C-alpha positions as CSV (number, residue, x, y, z in Angstrom):
1,M,92.9,107.1,78.0
2,L,93.5,105.5,81.4
3,P,96.7,103.4,81.2
4,A,96.5,99.7,81.8
5,H,97.4,98.5,85.2
6,K,98.4,95.1,86.2
7,T,97.8,94.2,89.9
8,K,100.4,92.1,91.7
9,T,97.9,90.3,93.9
10,R,95.3,88.7,91.6
11,P,93.7,89.6,88.3
12,H,90.3,91.4,88.5
13,L,87.7,91.0,85.9
14,L,86.7,94.7,85.1
15,L,83.3,95.3,83.4
16,A,82.5,98.1,81.1
17,N,80.9,100.1,83.8
18,D,84.0,99.6,86.1
19,W,86.2,101.0,83.3
20,I,83.8,104.1,83.0
21,V,84.1,104.7,86.7
22,L,88.1,104.3,86.4
23,Q,88.3,106.6,83.5
24,A,86.0,109.2,84.9
25,A,87.8,109.4,88.2
26,H,91.1,109.5,86.5
27,D,90.0,112.4,84.3
28,S,88.4,114.1,87.4
29,A,91.6,113.8,89.5
30,S,93.6,115.1,86.6
31,K,91.4,118.2,86.1
32,N,91.5,118.7,89.8
33,L,95.3,118.8,89.6
34,G,95.2,121.1,86.7
35,R,97.0,118.7,84.4
36,S,96.5,116.4,81.4
37,S,95.2,112.9,82.1
38,K,97.2,111.6,79.0
39,S,100.4,113.5,78.7
40,H,101.4,114.5,82.2
41,P,104.5,112.6,83.3
42,Y,102.8,111.3,86.4
43,A,99.5,110.3,84.8
44,D,100.4,106.6,85.2
45,R,101.1,107.1,89.0
46,L,97.7,108.8,89.3
47,A,96.2,105.9,87.4
48,K,97.7,103.4,89.9
49,Q,96.2,105.3,92.8
50,V,92.9,105.3,91.1
51,F,93.1,101.5,90.6
52,R,94.2,101.1,94.2
53,L,91.2,102.9,95.5
54,F,89.0,101.1,93.3
55,N,90.3,97.7,94.3
56,L,89.8,98.8,97.9
57,G,85.9,99.0,97.0
58,H,85.5,102.6,96.4
59,R,83.0,103.1,93.5
60,D,82.1,106.9,93.8
61,I,83.9,108.7,91.1
62,A,84.0,112.0,93.1
63,I,85.6,110.2,96.1
64,I,88.1,108.4,94.2
65,A,89.1,111.5,92.3
66,A,89.4,113.5,95.5
67,I,91.4,111.0,97.4
68,A,93.7,110.3,94.4
69,A,94.3,114.0,93.8
70,Q,95.0,114.6,97.5
71,T,97.5,111.7,97.5
72,E,99.3,113.0,94.4
73,R,99.5,116.5,95.9
74,A,101.1,115.0,99.1
75,R,103.6,113.1,96.9
76,A,104.5,116.2,95.1
77,R,105.0,118.2,98.3
78,Q,107.1,115.3,99.8
79,S,109.2,115.0,96.6
80,Y,109.7,118.9,96.7
81,N,110.8,118.8,100.4
82,M,113.2,115.9,99.8
83,T,114.8,117.8,96.9
84,K,114.9,121.0,99.0
85,V,116.4,119.0,102.1
86,L,119.2,117.3,99.7
87,T,120.3,120.6,98.1
88,L,124.1,121.1,98.7
89,V,125.0,124.6,99.8
90,P,128.6,125.8,99.7
91,L,130.0,127.3,102.9
92,G,132.2,130.2,102.0
93,N,135.2,129.7,99.6
94,A,136.2,126.4,101.0
95,R,135.2,123.1,99.5
96,I,132.9,122.5,102.3
97,Y,129.2,121.8,101.8
98,R,126.2,121.4,104.0
99,V,122.9,119.8,103.1
100,S,120.2,122.5,103.1
101,G,117.8,122.4,105.9
102,C,119.6,120.0,108.3
103,G,122.8,121.9,109.3
104,Q,125.2,119.0,108.5
105,S,128.4,119.6,106.7
106,L,129.9,117.3,104.2
107,D,133.7,118.0,104.3
108,G,135.3,117.8,101.0
109,Y,132.4,116.6,99.1
110,H,132.2,117.9,95.6
C-alpha cells in the first residue's frame, strides 16, 4: 500500500482515480527497481518521489514510474559514492588515516 504523504505547500484533494495512478506508479517503480513496494526501507522515499511527480502534473503511470526509479537509482549511486569517499584508510602502522578517494590525511584521527 502506498504510504500517506503530506505536502508542505498546500493540501490536494485526491480522487479515487488519482490514488490508482499513484499506487500503480509506485508499484511499477518498485518492480523496476527489483524491490518490495511495501517492505523496502526506502519505499517511503520512492513514494514521495511519485507524489512529487504527480504534483508536477504527470499523470502517465509509466512516465512517473520510470522517472521515480531513475531518481532512486541516482540517489543510491550518490549514497554509495559518498560512503566510498568517506571511508577511512590507515596509512601503514602509524595512526594516520586518509579519506579514501581524495588523498587527504587526517593526522591522528581515530
